[in-house]
PDB file with SEQRES, HELIX, SHEET and CRYST1 records, atoms N, CA, C and O in Angstrom:
SEQRES   1 A   81  UNK UNK UNK UNK UNK UNK UNK UNK UNK UNK UNK UNK UNK          
SEQRES   2 A   81  UNK UNK UNK UNK UNK UNK UNK UNK UNK UNK UNK UNK UNK          
SEQRES   3 A   81  UNK UNK UNK UNK UNK UNK UNK UNK UNK UNK UNK UNK UNK          
SEQRES   4 A   81  UNK UNK UNK UNK UNK UNK UNK UNK UNK UNK UNK UNK UNK          
SEQRES   5 A   81  UNK UNK UNK UNK UNK UNK UNK UNK UNK UNK UNK UNK UNK          
SEQRES   6 A   81  UNK UNK UNK UNK UNK UNK UNK UNK UNK UNK UNK UNK UNK          
SEQRES   7 A   81  UNK UNK UNK                                                  
HELIX    1 AA1 UNK A    3  UNK A   19  1                                  17    
HELIX    2 AA2 UNK A   24  UNK A   35  1                                  12    
HELIX    3 AA3 UNK A   45  UNK A   58  1                                  14    
HELIX    4 AA4 UNK A   62  UNK A   80  1                                  19    
CRYST1    1.000    1.000    1.000  90.00  90.00  90.00 P 1           1          
ATOM      1  N   UNK A   1     -30.076 -34.353  52.863  1.00  0.00           N  
ATOM      2  CA  UNK A   1     -30.904 -33.334  52.259  1.00  0.00           C  
ATOM      3  C   UNK A   1     -31.450 -33.897  50.941  1.00  0.00           C  
ATOM      4  O   UNK A   1     -30.704 -34.441  50.126  1.00  0.00           O  
ATOM      5  N   UNK A   2     -32.731 -33.757  50.757  1.00  0.00           N  
ATOM      6  CA  UNK A   2     -33.361 -34.300  49.555  1.00  0.00           C  
ATOM      7  C   UNK A   2     -33.074 -33.409  48.346  1.00  0.00           C  
ATOM      8  O   UNK A   2     -32.780 -32.224  48.502  1.00  0.00           O  
ATOM      9  N   UNK A   3     -33.160 -33.974  47.154  1.00  0.00           N  
ATOM     10  CA  UNK A   3     -32.981 -33.152  45.952  1.00  0.00           C  
ATOM     11  C   UNK A   3     -33.988 -32.009  45.886  1.00  0.00           C  
ATOM     12  O   UNK A   3     -33.669 -30.926  45.395  1.00  0.00           O  
ATOM     13  N   UNK A   4     -35.189 -32.245  46.374  1.00  0.00           N  
ATOM     14  CA  UNK A   4     -36.212 -31.201  46.352  1.00  0.00           C  
ATOM     15  C   UNK A   4     -35.797 -30.001  47.194  1.00  0.00           C  
ATOM     16  O   UNK A   4     -35.987 -28.854  46.788  1.00  0.00           O  
ATOM     17  N   UNK A   5     -35.230 -30.269  48.366  1.00  0.00           N  
ATOM     18  CA  UNK A   5     -34.779 -29.185  49.246  1.00  0.00           C  
ATOM     19  C   UNK A   5     -33.638 -28.425  48.582  1.00  0.00           C  
ATOM     20  O   UNK A   5     -33.588 -27.197  48.653  1.00  0.00           O  
ATOM     21  N   UNK A   6     -32.725 -29.140  47.940  1.00  0.00           N  
ATOM     22  CA  UNK A   6     -31.611 -28.482  47.247  1.00  0.00           C  
ATOM     23  C   UNK A   6     -32.131 -27.560  46.147  1.00  0.00           C  
ATOM     24  O   UNK A   6     -31.690 -26.416  46.034  1.00  0.00           O  
ATOM     25  N   UNK A   7     -33.068 -28.055  45.336  1.00  0.00           N  
ATOM     26  CA  UNK A   7     -33.632 -27.233  44.264  1.00  0.00           C  
ATOM     27  C   UNK A   7     -34.368 -26.019  44.828  1.00  0.00           C  
ATOM     28  O   UNK A   7     -34.278 -24.922  44.277  1.00  0.00           O  
ATOM     29  N   UNK A   8     -35.086 -26.218  45.914  1.00  0.00           N  
ATOM     30  CA  UNK A   8     -35.798 -25.102  46.536  1.00  0.00           C  
ATOM     31  C   UNK A   8     -34.814 -24.044  47.017  1.00  0.00           C  
ATOM     32  O   UNK A   8     -35.038 -22.848  46.831  1.00  0.00           O  
ATOM     33  N   UNK A   9     -33.730 -24.487  47.632  1.00  0.00           N  
ATOM     34  CA  UNK A   9     -32.754 -23.543  48.168  1.00  0.00           C  
ATOM     35  C   UNK A   9     -32.013 -22.810  47.060  1.00  0.00           C  
ATOM     36  O   UNK A   9     -31.814 -21.598  47.152  1.00  0.00           O  
ATOM     37  N   UNK A  10     -31.602 -23.516  46.021  1.00  0.00           N  
ATOM     38  CA  UNK A  10     -30.917 -22.838  44.922  1.00  0.00           C  
ATOM     39  C   UNK A  10     -31.891 -21.885  44.241  1.00  0.00           C  
ATOM     40  O   UNK A  10     -31.494 -20.816  43.778  1.00  0.00           O  
ATOM     41  N   UNK A  11     -33.156 -22.266  44.180  1.00  0.00           N  
ATOM     42  CA  UNK A  11     -34.173 -21.393  43.597  1.00  0.00           C  
ATOM     43  C   UNK A  11     -34.329 -20.094  44.362  1.00  0.00           C  
ATOM     44  O   UNK A  11     -34.549 -19.043  43.760  1.00  0.00           O  
ATOM     45  N   UNK A  12     -34.218 -20.150  45.673  1.00  0.00           N  
ATOM     46  CA  UNK A  12     -34.300 -18.926  46.482  1.00  0.00           C  
ATOM     47  C   UNK A  12     -33.155 -17.989  46.139  1.00  0.00           C  
ATOM     48  O   UNK A  12     -33.340 -16.775  46.049  1.00  0.00           O  
ATOM     49  N   UNK A  13     -31.968 -18.559  45.948  1.00  0.00           N  
ATOM     50  CA  UNK A  13     -30.824 -17.736  45.573  1.00  0.00           C  
ATOM     51  C   UNK A  13     -31.015 -17.123  44.188  1.00  0.00           C  
ATOM     52  O   UNK A  13     -30.778 -15.931  43.993  1.00  0.00           O  
ATOM     53  N   UNK A  14     -31.440 -17.933  43.239  1.00  0.00           N  
ATOM     54  CA  UNK A  14     -31.609 -17.441  41.872  1.00  0.00           C  
ATOM     55  C   UNK A  14     -32.670 -16.344  41.839  1.00  0.00           C  
ATOM     56  O   UNK A  14     -32.467 -15.304  41.212  1.00  0.00           O  
ATOM     57  N   UNK A  15     -33.784 -16.567  42.500  1.00  0.00           N  
ATOM     58  CA  UNK A  15     -34.846 -15.562  42.542  1.00  0.00           C  
ATOM     59  C   UNK A  15     -34.335 -14.267  43.166  1.00  0.00           C  
ATOM     60  O   UNK A  15     -34.565 -13.182  42.631  1.00  0.00           O  
ATOM     61  N   UNK A  16     -33.649 -14.380  44.289  1.00  0.00           N  
ATOM     62  CA  UNK A  16     -33.119 -13.193  44.958  1.00  0.00           C  
ATOM     63  C   UNK A  16     -32.109 -12.465  44.103  1.00  0.00           C  
ATOM     64  O   UNK A  16     -32.094 -11.234  44.063  1.00  0.00           O  
ATOM     65  N   UNK A  17     -31.265 -13.214  43.421  1.00  0.00           N  
ATOM     66  CA  UNK A  17     -30.272 -12.608  42.547  1.00  0.00           C  
ATOM     67  C   UNK A  17     -30.948 -11.845  41.414  1.00  0.00           C  
ATOM     68  O   UNK A  17     -30.586 -10.703  41.130  1.00  0.00           O  
ATOM     69  N   UNK A  18     -31.913 -12.462  40.776  1.00  0.00           N  
ATOM     70  CA  UNK A  18     -32.619 -11.821  39.666  1.00  0.00           C  
ATOM     71  C   UNK A  18     -33.375 -10.577  40.111  1.00  0.00           C  
ATOM     72  O   UNK A  18     -33.451  -9.598  39.369  1.00  0.00           O  
ATOM     73  N   UNK A  19     -33.924 -10.609  41.296  1.00  0.00           N  
ATOM     74  CA  UNK A  19     -34.646  -9.437  41.822  1.00  0.00           C  
ATOM     75  C   UNK A  19     -33.741  -8.220  41.930  1.00  0.00           C  
ATOM     76  O   UNK A  19     -34.209  -7.083  41.881  1.00  0.00           O  
ATOM     77  N   UNK A  20     -32.447  -8.464  42.077  1.00  0.00           N  
ATOM     78  CA  UNK A  20     -31.496  -7.373  42.257  1.00  0.00           C  
ATOM     79  C   UNK A  20     -30.580  -7.208  41.048  1.00  0.00           C  
ATOM     80  O   UNK A  20     -29.491  -6.646  41.169  1.00  0.00           O  
ATOM     81  N   UNK A  21     -31.011  -7.690  39.888  1.00  0.00           N  
ATOM     82  CA  UNK A  21     -30.254  -7.489  38.663  1.00  0.00           C  
ATOM     83  C   UNK A  21     -29.114  -8.461  38.442  1.00  0.00           C  
ATOM     84  O   UNK A  21     -28.273  -8.240  37.571  1.00  0.00           O  
ATOM     85  N   UNK A  22     -29.073  -9.529  39.214  1.00  0.00           N  
ATOM     86  CA  UNK A  22     -28.010 -10.514  39.072  1.00  0.00           C  
ATOM     87  C   UNK A  22     -28.472 -11.729  38.298  1.00  0.00           C  
ATOM     88  O   UNK A  22     -29.531 -11.725  37.670  1.00  0.00           O  
ATOM     89  N   UNK A  23     -27.659 -12.765  38.354  1.00  0.00           N  
ATOM     90  CA  UNK A  23     -28.005 -14.018  37.694  1.00  0.00           C  
ATOM     91  C   UNK A  23     -27.366 -15.185  38.439  1.00  0.00           C  
ATOM     92  O   UNK A  23     -26.850 -15.017  39.544  1.00  0.00           O  
ATOM     93  N   UNK A  24     -27.403 -16.355  37.836  1.00  0.00           N  
ATOM     94  CA  UNK A  24     -26.905 -17.564  38.491  1.00  0.00           C  
ATOM     95  C   UNK A  24     -25.413 -17.461  38.800  1.00  0.00           C  
ATOM     96  O   UNK A  24     -24.937 -18.064  39.761  1.00  0.00           O  
ATOM     97  N   UNK A  25     -24.677 -16.706  37.998  1.00  0.00           N  
ATOM     98  CA  UNK A  25     -23.245 -16.535  38.257  1.00  0.00           C  
ATOM     99  C   UNK A  25     -23.011 -15.911  39.623  1.00  0.00           C  
ATOM    100  O   UNK A  25     -22.072 -16.288  40.324  1.00  0.00           O  
ATOM    101  N   UNK A  26     -23.850 -14.965  40.005  1.00  0.00           N  
ATOM    102  CA  UNK A  26     -23.732 -14.347  41.329  1.00  0.00           C  
ATOM    103  C   UNK A  26     -23.944 -15.379  42.427  1.00  0.00           C  
ATOM    104  O   UNK A  26     -23.293 -15.324  43.471  1.00  0.00           O  
ATOM    105  N   UNK A  27     -24.845 -16.309  42.196  1.00  0.00           N  
ATOM    106  CA  UNK A  27     -25.109 -17.363  43.178  1.00  0.00           C  
ATOM    107  C   UNK A  27     -23.883 -18.260  43.326  1.00  0.00           C  
ATOM    108  O   UNK A  27     -23.456 -18.553  44.443  1.00  0.00           O  
ATOM    109  N   UNK A  28     -23.321 -18.692  42.211  1.00  0.00           N  
ATOM    110  CA  UNK A  28     -22.136 -19.558  42.267  1.00  0.00           C  
ATOM    111  C   UNK A  28     -20.951 -18.828  42.893  1.00  0.00           C  
ATOM    112  O   UNK A  28     -20.193 -19.417  43.664  1.00  0.00           O  
ATOM    113  N   UNK A  29     -20.796 -17.562  42.568  1.00  0.00           N  
ATOM    114  CA  UNK A  29     -19.711 -16.783  43.172  1.00  0.00           C  
ATOM    115  C   UNK A  29     -19.908 -16.677  44.680  1.00  0.00           C  
ATOM    116  O   UNK A  29     -18.944 -16.771  45.441  1.00  0.00           O  
ATOM    117  N   UNK A  30     -21.147 -16.483  45.114  1.00  0.00           N  
ATOM    118  CA  UNK A  30     -21.440 -16.402  46.545  1.00  0.00           C  
ATOM    119  C   UNK A  30     -21.097 -17.718  47.243  1.00  0.00           C  
ATOM    120  O   UNK A  30     -20.462 -17.724  48.298  1.00  0.00           O  
ATOM    121  N   UNK A  31     -21.517 -18.815  46.650  1.00  0.00           N  
ATOM    122  CA  UNK A  31     -21.229 -20.120  47.248  1.00  0.00           C  
ATOM    123  C   UNK A  31     -19.724 -20.339  47.364  1.00  0.00           C  
ATOM    124  O   UNK A  31     -19.237 -20.815  48.390  1.00  0.00           O  
ATOM    125  N   UNK A  32     -18.995 -19.994  46.317  1.00  0.00           N  
ATOM    126  CA  UNK A  32     -17.534 -20.151  46.350  1.00  0.00           C  
ATOM    127  C   UNK A  32     -16.931 -19.278  47.441  1.00  0.00           C  
ATOM    128  O   UNK A  32     -16.054 -19.723  48.181  1.00  0.00           O  
ATOM    129  N   UNK A  33     -17.395 -18.043  47.543  1.00  0.00           N  
ATOM    130  CA  UNK A  33     -16.884 -17.137  48.575  1.00  0.00           C  
ATOM    131  C   UNK A  33     -17.194 -17.671  49.969  1.00  0.00           C  
ATOM    132  O   UNK A  33     -16.348 -17.604  50.861  1.00  0.00           O  
ATOM    133  N   UNK A  34     -18.391 -18.197  50.163  1.00  0.00           N  
ATOM    134  CA  UNK A  34     -18.782 -18.745  51.462  1.00  0.00           C  
ATOM    135  C   UNK A  34     -17.901 -19.927  51.859  1.00  0.00           C  
ATOM    136  O   UNK A  34     -17.646 -20.152  53.042  1.00  0.00           O  
ATOM    137  N   UNK A  35     -17.439 -20.678  50.862  1.00  0.00           N  
ATOM    138  CA  UNK A  35     -16.607 -21.851  51.133  1.00  0.00           C  
ATOM    139  C   UNK A  35     -15.114 -21.542  51.074  1.00  0.00           C  
ATOM    140  O   UNK A  35     -14.287 -22.397  51.387  1.00  0.00           O  
ATOM    141  N   UNK A  36     -14.770 -20.312  50.671  1.00  0.00           N  
ATOM    142  CA  UNK A  36     -13.362 -19.949  50.546  1.00  0.00           C  
ATOM    143  C   UNK A  36     -12.689 -20.617  49.357  1.00  0.00           C  
ATOM    144  O   UNK A  36     -11.493 -20.908  49.392  1.00  0.00           O  
ATOM    145  N   UNK A  37     -13.463 -20.859  48.303  1.00  0.00           N  
ATOM    146  CA  UNK A  37     -12.949 -21.527  47.108  1.00  0.00           C  
ATOM    147  C   UNK A  37     -12.842 -20.545  45.947  1.00  0.00           C  
ATOM    148  O   UNK A  37     -13.398 -19.447  45.986  1.00  0.00           O  
ATOM    149  N   UNK A  38     -12.123 -20.960  44.926  1.00  0.00           N  
ATOM    150  CA  UNK A  38     -12.025 -20.175  43.703  1.00  0.00           C  
ATOM    151  C   UNK A  38     -13.383 -20.168  43.016  1.00  0.00           C  
ATOM    152  O   UNK A  38     -14.073 -21.186  42.971  1.00  0.00           O  
ATOM    153  N   UNK A  39     -13.755 -19.024  42.487  1.00  0.00           N  
ATOM    154  CA  UNK A  39     -15.031 -18.923  41.778  1.00  0.00           C  
ATOM    155  C   UNK A  39     -14.978 -19.757  40.500  1.00  0.00           C  
ATOM    156  O   UNK A  39     -13.989 -19.714  39.769  1.00  0.00           O  
ATOM    157  N   UNK A  40     -16.036 -20.511  40.231  1.00  0.00           N  
ATOM    158  CA  UNK A  40     -16.018 -21.406  39.071  1.00  0.00           C  
ATOM    159  C   UNK A  40     -16.271 -20.671  37.760  1.00  0.00           C  
ATOM    160  O   UNK A  40     -16.896 -19.612  37.730  1.00  0.00           O  
ATOM    161  N   UNK A  41     -15.773 -21.257  36.690  1.00  0.00           N  
ATOM    162  CA  UNK A  41     -16.106 -20.799  35.351  1.00  0.00           C  
ATOM    163  C   UNK A  41     -17.547 -21.222  35.091  1.00  0.00           C  
ATOM    164  O   UNK A  41     -17.928 -22.344  35.424  1.00  0.00           O  
ATOM    165  N   UNK A  42     -18.346 -20.352  34.507  1.00  0.00           N  
ATOM    166  CA  UNK A  42     -19.770 -20.666  34.326  1.00  0.00           C  
ATOM    167  C   UNK A  42     -20.015 -21.871  33.421  1.00  0.00           C  
ATOM    168  O   UNK A  42     -21.114 -22.427  33.421  1.00  0.00           O  
ATOM    169  N   UNK A  43     -19.010 -22.282  32.650  1.00  0.00           N  
ATOM    170  CA  UNK A  43     -19.149 -23.442  31.770  1.00  0.00           C  
ATOM    171  C   UNK A  43     -18.610 -24.732  32.389  1.00  0.00           C  
ATOM    172  O   UNK A  43     -18.663 -25.788  31.757  1.00  0.00           O  
ATOM    173  N   UNK A  44     -18.098 -24.659  33.605  1.00  0.00           N  
ATOM    174  CA  UNK A  44     -17.499 -25.813  34.276  1.00  0.00           C  
ATOM    175  C   UNK A  44     -18.560 -26.538  35.105  1.00  0.00           C  
ATOM    176  O   UNK A  44     -18.688 -26.308  36.308  1.00  0.00           O  
ATOM    177  N   UNK A  45     -19.314 -27.410  34.449  1.00  0.00           N  
ATOM    178  CA  UNK A  45     -20.426 -28.089  35.126  1.00  0.00           C  
ATOM    179  C   UNK A  45     -19.960 -28.954  36.292  1.00  0.00           C  
ATOM    180  O   UNK A  45     -20.616 -28.996  37.332  1.00  0.00           O  
ATOM    181  N   UNK A  46     -18.832 -29.643  36.127  1.00  0.00           N  
ATOM    182  CA  UNK A  46     -18.317 -30.475  37.217  1.00  0.00           C  
ATOM    183  C   UNK A  46     -17.914 -29.613  38.409  1.00  0.00           C  
ATOM    184  O   UNK A  46     -18.180 -29.963  39.559  1.00  0.00           O  
ATOM    185  N   UNK A  47     -17.275 -28.489  38.125  1.00  0.00           N  
ATOM    186  CA  UNK A  47     -16.879 -27.577  39.190  1.00  0.00           C  
ATOM    187  C   UNK A  47     -18.079 -27.002  39.920  1.00  0.00           C  
ATOM    188  O   UNK A  47     -18.068 -26.876  41.145  1.00  0.00           O  
ATOM    189  N   UNK A  48     -19.108 -26.655  39.171  1.00  0.00           N  
ATOM    190  CA  UNK A  48     -20.328 -26.105  39.764  1.00  0.00           C  
ATOM    191  C   UNK A  48     -21.046 -27.167  40.589  1.00  0.00           C  
ATOM    192  O   UNK A  48     -21.546 -26.877  41.676  1.00  0.00           O  
ATOM    193  N   UNK A  49     -21.099 -28.395  40.076  1.00  0.00           N  
ATOM    194  CA  UNK A  49     -21.722 -29.486  40.840  1.00  0.00           C  
ATOM    195  C   UNK A  49     -20.994 -29.705  42.161  1.00  0.00           C  
ATOM    196  O   UNK A  49     -21.627 -29.876  43.203  1.00  0.00           O  
ATOM    197  N   UNK A  50     -19.666 -29.699  42.118  1.00  0.00           N  
ATOM    198  CA  UNK A  50     -18.873 -29.865  43.336  1.00  0.00           C  
ATOM    199  C   UNK A  50     -19.062 -28.712  44.297  1.00  0.00           C  
ATOM    200  O   UNK A  50     -19.120 -28.901  45.512  1.00  0.00           O  
ATOM    201  N   UNK A  51     -19.158 -27.515  43.741  1.00  0.00           N  
ATOM    202  CA  UNK A  51     -19.377 -26.322  44.561  1.00  0.00           C  
ATOM    203  C   UNK A  51     -20.720 -26.407  45.279  1.00  0.00           C  
ATOM    204  O   UNK A  51     -20.805 -26.149  46.479  1.00  0.00           O  
ATOM    205  N   UNK A  52     -21.759 -26.765  44.546  1.00  0.00           N  
ATOM    206  CA  UNK A  52     -23.081 -26.893  45.165  1.00  0.00           C  
ATOM    207  C   UNK A  52     -23.077 -27.973  46.239  1.00  0.00           C  
ATOM    208  O   UNK A  52     -23.650 -27.785  47.313  1.00  0.00           O  
ATOM    209  N   UNK A  53     -22.440 -29.090  45.958  1.00  0.00           N  
ATOM    210  CA  UNK A  53     -22.381 -30.176  46.945  1.00  0.00           C  
ATOM    211  C   UNK A  53     -21.673 -29.706  48.208  1.00  0.00           C  
ATOM    212  O   UNK A  53     -22.135 -29.975  49.317  1.00  0.00           O  
ATOM    213  N   UNK A  54     -20.563 -29.010  48.047  1.00  0.00           N  
ATOM    214  CA  UNK A  54     -19.828 -28.498  49.203  1.00  0.00           C  
ATOM    215  C   UNK A  54     -20.638 -27.492  49.994  1.00  0.00           C  
ATOM    216  O   UNK A  54     -20.641 -27.514  51.225  1.00  0.00           O  
ATOM    217  N   UNK A  55     -21.326 -26.607  49.284  1.00  0.00           N  
ATOM    218  CA  UNK A  55     -22.144 -25.592  49.949  1.00  0.00           C  
ATOM    219  C   UNK A  55     -23.267 -26.254  50.743  1.00  0.00           C  
ATOM    220  O   UNK A  55     -23.481 -25.925  51.910  1.00  0.00           O  
ATOM    221  N   UNK A  56     -23.980 -27.182  50.117  1.00  0.00           N  
ATOM    222  CA  UNK A  56     -25.103 -27.819  50.801  1.00  0.00           C  
ATOM    223  C   UNK A  56     -24.652 -28.757  51.913  1.00  0.00           C  
ATOM    224  O   UNK A  56     -25.421 -29.029  52.834  1.00  0.00           O  
ATOM    225  N   UNK A  57     -23.435 -29.249  51.847  1.00  0.00           N  
ATOM    226  CA  UNK A  57     -22.893 -30.036  52.960  1.00  0.00           C  
ATOM    227  C   UNK A  57     -22.535 -29.149  54.142  1.00  0.00           C  
ATOM    228  O   UNK A  57     -22.614 -29.580  55.293  1.00  0.00           O  
ATOM    229  N   UNK A  58     -22.142 -27.916  53.863  1.00  0.00           N  
ATOM    230  CA  UNK A  58     -21.776 -26.987  54.936  1.00  0.00           C  
ATOM    231  C   UNK A  58     -23.016 -26.345  55.563  1.00  0.00           C  
ATOM    232  O   UNK A  58     -23.078 -26.184  56.782  1.00  0.00           O  
ATOM    233  N   UNK A  59     -23.981 -25.987  54.757  1.00  0.00           N  
ATOM    234  CA  UNK A  59     -25.179 -25.289  55.230  1.00  0.00           C  
ATOM    235  C   UNK A  59     -26.372 -26.243  55.185  1.00  0.00           C  
ATOM    236  O   UNK A  59     -27.266 -26.101  54.352  1.00  0.00           O  
ATOM    237  N   UNK A  60     -26.369 -27.209  56.088  1.00  0.00           N  
ATOM    238  CA  UNK A  60     -27.370 -28.270  56.089  1.00  0.00           C  
ATOM    239  C   UNK A  60     -28.666 -27.825  56.758  1.00  0.00           C  
ATOM    240  O   UNK A  60     -29.750 -28.035  56.213  1.00  0.00           O  
ATOM    241  N   UNK A  61     -28.560 -27.218  57.921  1.00  0.00           N  
ATOM    242  CA  UNK A  61     -29.780 -26.880  58.670  1.00  0.00           C  
ATOM    243  C   UNK A  61     -30.483 -25.678  58.046  1.00  0.00           C  
ATOM    244  O   UNK A  61     -29.876 -24.878  57.335  1.00  0.00           O  
ATOM    245  N   UNK A  62     -31.766 -25.575  58.330  1.00  0.00           N  
ATOM    246  CA  UNK A  62     -32.543 -24.438  57.840  1.00  0.00           C  
ATOM    247  C   UNK A  62     -31.968 -23.124  58.350  1.00  0.00           C  
ATOM    248  O   UNK A  62     -31.911 -22.142  57.610  1.00  0.00           O  
ATOM    249  N   UNK A  63     -31.542 -23.100  59.613  1.00  0.00           N  
ATOM    250  CA  UNK A  63     -30.983 -21.878  60.189  1.00  0.00           C  
ATOM    251  C   UNK A  63     -29.680 -21.479  59.510  1.00  0.00           C  
ATOM    252  O   UNK A  63     -29.474 -20.306  59.199  1.00  0.00           O  
ATOM    253  N   UNK A  64     -28.800 -22.450  59.277  1.00  0.00           N  
ATOM    254  CA  UNK A  64     -27.532 -22.158  58.606  1.00  0.00           C  
ATOM    255  C   UNK A  64     -27.786 -21.620  57.202  1.00  0.00           C  
ATOM    256  O   UNK A  64     -27.190 -20.625  56.790  1.00  0.00           O  
ATOM    257  N   UNK A  65     -28.665 -22.279  56.484  1.00  0.00           N  
ATOM    258  CA  UNK A  65     -28.984 -21.833  55.130  1.00  0.00           C  
ATOM    259  C   UNK A  65     -29.589 -20.438  55.156  1.00  0.00           C  
ATOM    260  O   UNK A  65     -29.203 -19.577  54.365  1.00  0.00           O  
ATOM    261  N   UNK A  66     -30.527 -20.212  56.053  1.00  0.00           N  
ATOM    262  CA  UNK A  66     -31.205 -18.923  56.136  1.00  0.00           C  
ATOM    263  C   UNK A  66     -30.223 -17.788  56.407  1.00  0.00           C  
ATOM    264  O   UNK A  66     -30.330 -16.719  55.807  1.00  0.00           O  
ATOM    265  N   UNK A  67     -29.275 -18.012  57.299  1.00  0.00           N  
ATOM    266  CA  UNK A  67     -28.279 -16.981  57.606  1.00  0.00           C  
ATOM    267  C   UNK A  67     -27.422 -16.670  56.383  1.00  0.00           C  
ATOM    268  O   UNK A  67     -27.152 -15.504  56.094  1.00  0.00           O  
ATOM    269  N   UNK A  68     -26.998 -17.695  55.671  1.00  0.00           N  
ATOM    270  CA  UNK A  68     -26.200 -17.488  54.462  1.00  0.00           C  
ATOM    271  C   UNK A  68     -27.023 -16.762  53.401  1.00  0.00           C  
ATOM    272  O   UNK A  68     -26.528 -15.839  52.753  1.00  0.00           O  
ATOM    273  N   UNK A  69     -28.265 -17.173  53.224  1.00  0.00           N  
ATOM    274  CA  UNK A  69     -29.131 -16.543  52.225  1.00  0.00           C  
ATOM    275  C   UNK A  69     -29.385 -15.079  52.578  1.00  0.00           C  
ATOM    276  O   UNK A  69     -29.397 -14.226  51.690  1.00  0.00           O  
ATOM    277  N   UNK A  70     -29.584 -14.780  53.843  1.00  0.00           N  
ATOM    278  CA  UNK A  70     -29.799 -13.391  54.256  1.00  0.00           C  
ATOM    279  C   UNK A  70     -28.575 -12.534  53.971  1.00  0.00           C  
ATOM    280  O   UNK A  70     -28.710 -11.389  53.538  1.00  0.00           O  
ATOM    281  N   UNK A  71     -27.377 -13.076  54.207  1.00  0.00           N  
ATOM    282  CA  UNK A  71     -26.146 -12.334  53.885  1.00  0.00           C  
ATOM    283  C   UNK A  71     -26.065 -12.075  52.379  1.00  0.00           C  
ATOM    284  O   UNK A  71     -25.706 -10.979  51.948  1.00  0.00           O  
ATOM    285  N   UNK A  72     -26.399 -13.084  51.594  1.00  0.00           N  
ATOM    286  CA  UNK A  72     -26.391 -12.944  50.138  1.00  0.00           C  
ATOM    287  C   UNK A  72     -27.349 -11.841  49.707  1.00  0.00           C  
ATOM    288  O   UNK A  72     -26.990 -10.984  48.900  1.00  0.00           O  
ATOM    289  N   UNK A  73     -28.560 -11.861  50.240  1.00  0.00           N  
ATOM    290  CA  UNK A  73     -29.550 -10.857  49.858  1.00  0.00           C  
ATOM    291  C   UNK A  73     -29.102  -9.453  50.262  1.00  0.00           C  
ATOM    292  O   UNK A  73     -29.350  -8.490  49.536  1.00  0.00           O  
ATOM    293  N   UNK A  74     -28.456  -9.335  51.395  1.00  0.00           N  
ATOM    294  CA  UNK A  74     -27.959  -8.031  51.834  1.00  0.00           C  
ATOM    295  C   UNK A  74     -26.904  -7.514  50.850  1.00  0.00           C  
ATOM    296  O   UNK A  74     -26.932  -6.347  50.459  1.00  0.00           O  
ATOM    297  N   UNK A  75     -25.987  -8.380  50.458  1.00  0.00           N  
ATOM    298  CA  UNK A  75     -24.951  -7.996  49.497  1.00  0.00           C  
ATOM    299  C   UNK A  75     -25.583  -7.630  48.155  1.00  0.00           C  
ATOM    300  O   UNK A  75     -25.210  -6.625  47.551  1.00  0.00           O  
ATOM    301  N   UNK A  76     -26.519  -8.423  47.693  1.00  0.00           N  
ATOM    302  CA  UNK A  76     -27.172  -8.128  46.414  1.00  0.00           C  
ATOM    303  C   UNK A  76     -27.932  -6.809  46.492  1.00  0.00           C  
ATOM    304  O   UNK A  76     -27.928  -6.037  45.533  1.00  0.00           O  
ATOM    305  N   UNK A  77     -28.579  -6.542  47.613  1.00  0.00           N  
ATOM    306  CA  UNK A  77     -29.298  -5.285  47.784  1.00  0.00           C  
ATOM    307  C   UNK A  77     -28.379  -4.083  47.765  1.00  0.00           C  
ATOM    308  O   UNK A  77     -28.755  -3.016  47.280  1.00  0.00           O  
ATOM    309  N   UNK A  78     -27.174  -4.249  48.293  1.00  0.00           N  
ATOM    310  CA  UNK A  78     -26.217  -3.138  48.306  1.00  0.00           C  
ATOM    311  C   UNK A  78     -25.710  -2.836  46.899  1.00  0.00           C  
ATOM    312  O   UNK A  78     -25.286  -1.712  46.631  1.00  0.00           O  
ATOM    313  N   UNK A  79     -25.745  -3.796  46.014  1.00  0.00           N  
ATOM    314  CA  UNK A  79     -25.299  -3.573  44.634  1.00  0.00           C  
ATOM    315  C   UNK A  79     -26.207  -2.604  43.902  1.00  0.00           C  
ATOM    316  O   UNK A  79     -25.767  -1.919  42.979  1.00  0.00           O  
ATOM    317  N   UNK A  80     -27.458  -2.538  44.299  1.00  0.00           N  
ATOM    318  CA  UNK A  80     -28.423  -1.670  43.621  1.00  0.00           C  
ATOM    319  C   UNK A  80     -28.236  -0.204  43.964  1.00  0.00           C  
ATOM    320  O   UNK A  80     -28.620   0.674  43.191  1.00  0.00           O  
ATOM    321  N   UNK A  81     -27.653   0.058  45.108  1.00  0.00           N  
ATOM    322  CA  UNK A  81     -27.554   1.438  45.599  1.00  0.00           C  
ATOM    323  C   UNK A  81     -26.585   2.230  44.770  1.00  0.00           C  
ATOM    324  O   UNK A  81     -26.370   3.413  45.034  1.00  0.00           O  
TER     325      UNK A  81                                                      
END                                                                             
C-alpha cells in the first residue's frame, strides 16, 4: 500500500469523525478496537504509528477498508443521536 493510499484512508476517517463531532482520537480508538488492542495514549507517537501499521496491514483491500470505514461511520452516527 502506498503512502498516498494510507493518507487518503486516514483522511476519510478523520473527515468522518469530524462530521460527527469527533476527532483523531476516535479514529485511533476505532483502529485499536478493530485490532483488539489497547487504545493508545494520544501523545504516544510510536504506539500510534504501530497501530496504523497494524490496521493497514489487516485492512489491505479496498473492500476490507470500506467495510471497516462503514462500521466506523455507523458508530459515529449513533453518537449524535
